[in-house]
C-alpha positions in Angstrom: 33.5 11.8 -29.0 32.1 8.4 -28.3 33.9 9.5 -24.7 32.2 12.5 -24.7 28.9 11.1 -25.1 29.0 8.1 -22.7 29.9 10.3 -20.0 27.0 12.6 -20.2 24.3 10.2 -20.6 26.5 9.1 -17.4 26.0 12.6 -15.7 22.3 13.1 -16.8 22.1 8.8 -14.6 23.3 10.3 -11.1 22.0 13.6 -11.6 18.4 12.6 -12.5 18.8 10.2 -9.1 16.8 14.5 -7.4 19.0 15.2 -5.1 21.7 18.2 -5.2 25.8 16.7 -6.6 28.4 18.5 -5.6 30.5 19.0 -8.3 34.2 17.5 -6.3 31.7 14.3 -6.0 30.3 14.2 -9.7 33.7 14.7 -11.0 34.8 11.3 -8.6 32.0 9.0 -9.6 32.6 10.0 -13.3 36.5 9.5 -13.1 37.2 13.5 -14.4 37.4 16.9 -12.9 35.4 19.7 -11.2 36.4 21.9 -15.0 35.0 19.0 -17.1 31.8 18.6 -14.8 31.0 21.9 -15.5 31.8 21.8 -18.9 29.7 18.6 -19.4 26.6 20.7 -17.4 27.1 23.7 -19.8 26.3 20.7 -23.2 23.8 19.0 -21.3 21.8 22.6 -21.1 22.9 23.3 -24.4 20.8 19.8 -25.5 17.9 21.4 -23.5 18.2 19.7 -19.8 17.5 22.7 -16.7 20.2 22.0 -14.3 20.2 23.9 -11.3 23.2 25.1 -10.2 24.6 26.8 -6.3 27.6 27.8 -5.0 29.2 26.0 -2.5 29.2 22.6 -1.5 25.0 22.2 -2.5 26.4 22.3 -6.1 24.1 21.1 -9.1 20.9 19.1 -9.5 17.9 18.1 -12.2 15.3 20.7 -12.6 12.4 21.1 -14.3 12.8 21.2 -18.0 10.3 22.2 -20.9 9.7 18.2 -21.8 10.3 14.8 -20.3 14.0 13.6 -20.2 14.9 10.3 -21.0 15.2 8.4 -18.1 18.6 6.3 -18.2 17.2 2.5 -16.3 19.8 -0.5 -15.4 18.3 -4.0 -16.2 16.1 -4.4 -12.6 15.2 -1.1 -13.1 13.6 -1.2 -16.8 12.1 -5.1 -15.5 10.5 -3.2 -12.7 9.3 0.0 -14.1 7.6 -2.9 -17.0 6.5 -4.9 -13.7 4.7 -1.9 -12.2 3.1 -0.5 -15.6 1.9 -4.0 -16.5 0.2 -3.9 -12.6 -0.9 -1.0 -13.3 -2.7 -1.3 -16.1 -5.3 -3.5 -14.4 -4.6 -1.6 -10.3 -7.3 0.4 -8.5 -6.3 4.2 -10.2 -9.1 4.6 -12.0 -8.9 5.7 -16.2 -4.7 5.1 -15.8 -4.6 1.6 -17.9 -4.7 2.9 -20.9 -2.0 5.3 -20.4 0.3 2.0 -18.6 -1.1 0.5 -21.9 1.1 3.3 -24.4 4.2 3.5 -21.9 4.5 -0.6 -21.9 4.4 -0.6 -26.0 7.4 2.3 -25.8 9.7 0.5 -23.2 9.6 -2.6 -24.4 10.4 -1.9 -28.3 13.6 -0.2 -27.0 14.1 -2.8 -24.2 17.4 -5.3 -25.1 16.7 -8.5 -26.1 17.6 -10.6 -23.1 15.2 -8.4 -21.0 12.4 -8.5 -23.4 12.4 -12.8 -22.9 12.3 -11.9 -19.2 9.4 -9.4 -19.2 7.5 -11.4 -21.9 8.1 -14.5 -20.0 6.4 -12.4 -16.7 2.9 -11.3 -19.1 2.7 -14.3 -20.8 2.7 -16.4 -17.5 0.7 -14.6 -15.3 -3.3 -14.3 -15.4 -4.8 -11.6 -13.8 -7.9 -11.9 -11.1 -10.7 -10.0 -12.1 -12.2 -7.3 -8.9 -15.0 -4.8 -9.7 -13.3 -3.5 -6.5 -13.6 0.4 -5.8 -11.1 2.4 -8.0 -9.7 6.0 -7.4 -9.1 9.0 -9.4 -5.4 9.6 -11.0 -6.2 13.3 -10.0 -7.6 12.6 -6.1 -4.4 10.2 -5.7 -2.1 12.8 -6.8 -2.8 16.1 -5.1 -3.5 13.7 -1.0 0.1 13.0 -2.8 0.9 17.0 -2.8 -0.6 18.1 0.0 0.4 15.4 2.2 3.8 16.4 0.7 3.3 19.8 1.6 1.3 20.4 4.7 -1.6 21.4 3.3 -5.1 21.2 4.8 -7.6 19.5 2.7 -10.8 20.5 2.7 -13.4 17.4 1.0 -16.4 15.3 1.6 -17.1 11.3 3.1 -19.0 8.7 2.8 -18.3 6.8 5.7 -19.2 2.8 5.4 -22.8 3.5 6.3 -23.4 5.3 3.3 -23.8 9.0 5.3 -22.2 11.8 4.2 -20.3 14.7 6.5 -18.0 17.4 5.2 -14.1 16.6 7.4 -11.1 19.6 7.7 -7.4 17.5 7.5 -4.2 17.5 8.7 -2.8 15.0 6.0 -0.5 12.7 6.4 0.0 9.2 4.2 -1.4 7.8 2.1 -0.8 3.6 2.6 -2.2 1.3 -0.3 -3.7 -2.1 1.5 -4.3 -4.3 -1.9 -7.4 -3.1 -4.3 -8.0 0.4 -1.3 -6.3 3.1 -0.9 -6.4 5.2 2.5 -5.4 8.4 3.9 -4.2 9.0 7.5 -5.0 12.5 8.7 -5.6 14.1 11.7 -9.1 15.4 11.8 -9.4 18.9 12.3 -13.5 18.8 13.5 -13.0 15.7 16.1 -9.5 16.8 16.6 -8.5 13.5 16.1 -6.2 10.4 13.7 -8.9 9.1 11.2 -7.6 6.3 8.5 -10.5 7.4 5.5 -10.9 5.4 1.8 -9.8 7.3 -0.9 -12.3 5.6 -3.1 -15.0 7.6 -1.2 -13.2 11.0 -0.4 -14.3 14.3 -3.4 -11.8 16.4 -2.9 -13.1 20.3 -2.5 -10.4 22.6 -4.2 -8.6 25.6 -3.0 -6.9 23.3 0.4 -7.0 25.1 3.4 -3.7 26.2 5.4 -0.4 25.0 4.9 0.0 23.4 8.6 2.4 22.1 10.9 3.2 18.6 11.3 1.9 16.9 14.0 3.5 13.3 15.6 2.1 10.4 13.6 -0.5 8.4 15.5 2.3 5.8 15.5 5.4 4.3 14.4 3.8 2.3 12.5 1.6 3.4 10.0 1.2 0.4 8.1 0.2 -1.8 11.1 -2.0 2.0 12.5 -3.9 1.7 9.1 -4.2 -2.3 9.5 -6.3 -2.0 12.7 -8.3 1.1 12.1 -9.6 -0.8 9.3 -10.0 -4.0 10.4 -11.1 -3.4 13.5 -11.9 -0.4 14.8 -14.7 0.3 12.3 -16.9 -2.6 13.8 -19.0 -2.9 16.7 -17.6 -5.8 17.4 -13.9 -6.6 18.5 -12.5 -9.9 18.5 -8.4 -10.5 19.9 -7.0 -14.1 19.3 -4.0 -16.0 19.2 -3.4 -18.3 16.7 -1.0 -21.3 17.1 0.6 -20.5 14.0 3.8 -18.7 12.6 2.2 -15.0 11.7 3.8 -15.4 8.0 1.7 -18.4 7.5 -1.6 -16.2 9.0 -0.3 -13.7 6.7 -0.6 -15.6 3.9 -4.9 -16.4 4.4 -5.3 -13.0 6.1 -5.1 -9.8 3.9 -4.1 -6.4 6.0 -7.2 -5.1 5.5 -9.9 -7.9 7.1 -6.7 -8.8 10.3 -3.8 -7.1 11.9 -1.7 -10.0 12.7 2.0 -9.1 15.2 4.2 -12.6 15.9 4.4 -13.6 19.8 6.8 -16.4 19.5 8.3 -18.7 15.5 5.3 -20.8 16.4 2.0 -18.0 17.5 0.6 -14.7 16.6 -2.5 -12.6 17.7 -5.3 -11.4 15.7 -7.3 -8.8 16.2 -10.3 -8.2 13.5 -13.7 -6.7 13.7 -17.3 -7.8 12.3 -20.3 -6.6 13.0 -21.5 -9.5 13.9 -20.2 -12.9 15.7 -21.3 -15.2 13.8 -19.2 -14.0 10.9 -16.9 -13.2 13.2 -16.2 -16.4 14.6 -17.2 -18.4 11.0 -13.9 -15.9 9.5 -11.4 -17.1 11.7 -12.1 -20.3 11.9 -11.9 -21.1 8.2 -8.4 -19.4 8.7 -7.3 -22.8 9.0 -5.6 -23.3 12.4 -6.4 -23.8 16.0 -6.6 -20.2 17.7 -7.8 -19.4 21.4 -10.1 -16.5 22.1 -9.4 -13.4 24.7 -11.8 -10.9 24.5 -14.4 -9.4 24.2 -16.9 -11.0 26.2 -19.7 -11.9 24.3 -17.6 -13.1 21.6 -16.4 -15.4 24.5 -19.5 -16.9 25.5 -21.1 -16.5 21.7 -18.5 -19.6 20.5 -18.7 -21.7 23.9 -22.6 -21.6 22.7 -21.7 -22.5 19.4 -19.3 -25.0 20.6 -22.0 -26.8 22.8 -24.9 -26.5 19.8 -23.0 -27.8 17.5 -21.8 -30.8 19.2 -24.9 -31.4 20.4 -25.1 -31.2 16.5 -22.9 -34.6 16.0 -24.1 -37.9 16.0 -22.8 -40.4 18.0 -20.4 -42.4 17.1 -19.6 -46.6 18.6 -19.0 -46.6 21.8 -19.8 -43.3 23.4 -21.6 -44.1 26.3 -25.1 -43.4 28.0 -24.7 -39.9 27.1 -24.7 -40.3 23.6 -27.3 -42.5 23.6 -29.4 -39.9 25.6 -28.8 -38.4 22.9 -30.2 -41.1 20.7 -33.4 -41.2 22.3 -33.5 -36.9 22.5 -33.3 -36.4 19.2 -35.9 -39.4 18.8 -38.7 -38.1 21.0 
């Protein structure tokens, strides 16, 4: 009986992968005959689990049931879930902090002591940094994700960065998590072009629009595309720099939503970023703390030259600077 119970739990764990298994595949995994697999599937159904079956190669899968079945997790999965719940308790999705804490309490009650110590050490040694950043409704997040999956057109009101409202109709492609913000990459039907929308500025209208045939994405690297769209494209000035440091070093100091980094070689990388102010752009890049070369736009190049000259003139002379520095003293005194 104990062997049968253990095998049922193992079968349930396999079915929770959410893919079709053939009877032969399950039999091989469990070390039993296909006939035994069929009997075990019937036992799971008697216990209330919805196990779908088809004739042929597809076989079996775990379908949606009346209740949530118990999840079977290995050690690393259990720790990952606990860490994720801890993060969600103070994360960017509004309204799930309390439910995350409840789920974490339930999980910790059944964790083996060896795993409970690992999770407890992580929790006690981690201090979350408070942030007043925007949050996204879980309903909005799940509704947009479902529309991406089901290829359903979205209808929504949108508030631009400047605060201007608009009504949009778009074909959603992917959600991108960028630090404290969520973004939607979608094809804007009214503007006939790809756009990136911040989810906290988006208010869905129901029902969704018609289904659509997915288009080719704007870029194979959707994360990089989104980084460029939110860090450079919306701004008046879009700067391009060569930074004389490894891309990994620069990435530690530049958030994906602040600039797009591409490695050139082991010691240099390019940085694309934007701002509505030339002074702000120069100051921000300078404070990264590594040497850089500016390539454009032309007005940014000239602005840096003028700023460098102005800063040089403001520097007091040091001994041995010669006649030029003497004239500098006379001009300042004069």
